[in-house]
C-alpha positions in Angstrom: 105.4 20.8 -2.1 104.3 23.2 -4.8 100.7 24.3 -5.4 100.6 22.5 -8.8 101.7 19.1 -7.2 99.0 19.5 -4.5 96.3 20.1 -7.2 97.4 17.0 -9.2 97.4 14.9 -6.0 93.9 16.1 -4.9 92.6 15.5 -8.4 94.0 12.0 -8.5 92.5 11.3 -5.1 89.1 12.5 -6.1 89.2 10.4 -9.3 90.3 7.3 -7.4 87.5 7.7 -4.9 84.9 8.3 -7.6 86.1 5.3 -9.6 86.1 3.1 -6.4 82.6 4.2 -5.5 81.3 3.6 -9.0 82.8 0.1 -9.0 81.4 -0.8 -5.6 77.8 0.3 -6.5 77.9 -1.4 -9.9 79.2 -4.7 -8.5 76.9 -4.8 -5.5 73.8 -4.2 -7.7 74.8 -6.7 -10.4 76.0 -9.5 -8.1 74.2 -12.8 -8.7 75.0 -16.2 -7.3 74.6 -19.2 -9.6 73.4 -22.0 -7.4 71.7 -25.4 -7.8 68.4 -26.1 -6.0 70.1 -28.6 -3.6 72.8 -26.1 -2.7 70.3 -23.4 -1.8 68.0 -25.8 0.1 70.9 -27.1 2.2 70.7 -23.8 4.1 68.0 -21.5 2.6 68.3 -18.8 5.3 71.8 -17.9 3.8 70.2 -17.2 0.4 67.0 -15.2 1.4 66.8 -11.9 -0.4 70.0 -12.5 -2.4 70.0 -12.3 -6.2 70.3 -15.9 -7.6 70.4 -17.8 -10.8 68.8 -21.0 -9.7 69.5 -24.2 -11.7 67.3 -27.3 -11.6 64.6 -29.3 -13.3 60.9 -28.6 -13.5 59.0 -31.3 -11.5 56.8 -33.1 -13.9 53.1 -32.2 -13.4 53.8 -29.3 -11.1 53.2 -26.4 -13.5 50.1 -24.5 -12.7 48.8 -21.3 -14.3 46.1 -19.0 -13.0 43.1 -18.8 -15.4 43.3 -16.0 -18.0 46.7 -14.8 -16.8 50.4 -15.3 -17.1 50.9 -16.2 -13.5 52.7 -19.5 -13.1 53.5 -21.7 -10.1 55.8 -24.7 -10.4 58.4 -26.7 -8.5 62.0 -27.1 -9.4 64.1 -30.0 -8.1 67.7 -31.3 -8.0 69.1 -34.2 -6.0 65.9 -34.7 -4.0 65.5 -31.1 -3.0 62.6 -29.0 -4.2 61.8 -25.2 -4.4 58.4 -23.8 -5.2 58.7 -21.0 -7.8 56.4 -18.2 -8.9 56.6 -16.3 -12.2 54.5 -13.9 -14.1 55.3 -13.6 -17.8 55.7 -15.5 -21.0 57.5 -18.8 -20.6 59.8 -20.3 -23.3 58.4 -23.0 -25.6 60.7 -25.6 -24.1 59.3 -24.9 -20.6 57.6 -28.1 -19.4 57.9 -30.9 -17.0 61.4 -32.4 -16.6 62.8 -29.4 -18.5 66.2 -28.1 -17.3 65.9 -24.5 -16.2 67.8 -21.6 -14.9 65.7 -19.0 -13.0 66.7 -15.5 -12.1 65.2 -14.1 -9.0 65.2 -14.2 -5.2 64.3 -16.6 -2.4 61.8 -15.2 0.0 61.6 -15.9 3.8 58.7 -18.3 3.2 61.0 -20.5 1.1 59.4 -19.7 -2.3 61.5 -18.5 -5.2 60.2 -15.4 -6.9 61.4 -15.2 -10.5 62.2 -11.9 -12.2 60.5 -10.7 -15.3 62.0 -12.6 -18.2 63.9 -14.7 -15.7 63.0 -18.2 -17.0 65.5 -19.9 -19.2 64.7 -23.4 -20.3 67.4 -25.3 -21.9 66.7 -27.1 -25.1 66.8 -30.9 -25.0 69.5 -32.4 -27.1 68.4 -33.4 -30.6 71.1 -36.1 -30.7 70.2 -39.5 -29.5 72.9 -42.1 -29.2 72.7 -45.0 -31.6 71.0 -43.1 -34.4 72.6 -42.2 -37.7 72.0 -39.2 -39.9 70.8 -39.8 -43.5 72.8 -38.8 -46.5 71.4 -35.7 -48.2 69.6 -36.7 -51.4 69.6 -40.4 -50.6 66.3 -42.2 -50.4 
């Protein structure tokens, strides 16, 4: 084997290892699981400390906010299972009781879900209601 072939092989090996290491570190940092509240609560120990996008509905009347702060506490439910969530930040206008939400954060060992900064996404309720008709523009 010539000296030139050995250099090319070593360079290729170094590049492959560097690329593999970069992919591993990027994917392990960015991995998030998308789970529903009932899936997580079926076995919460499996999800502690893992990055989650948690889907559910805000329990009506459960939203509490610390006076003069942006610290929120609320419950999220799905199929009879409930998780208490904590969030500090500005919530979307559509965030209210019964709102469908996706929360980004982590489940702690005490069973509470700690939402990341800007990690509350409240889905907009549909403006369409069955049985209604839209008016014709310009008609009165």
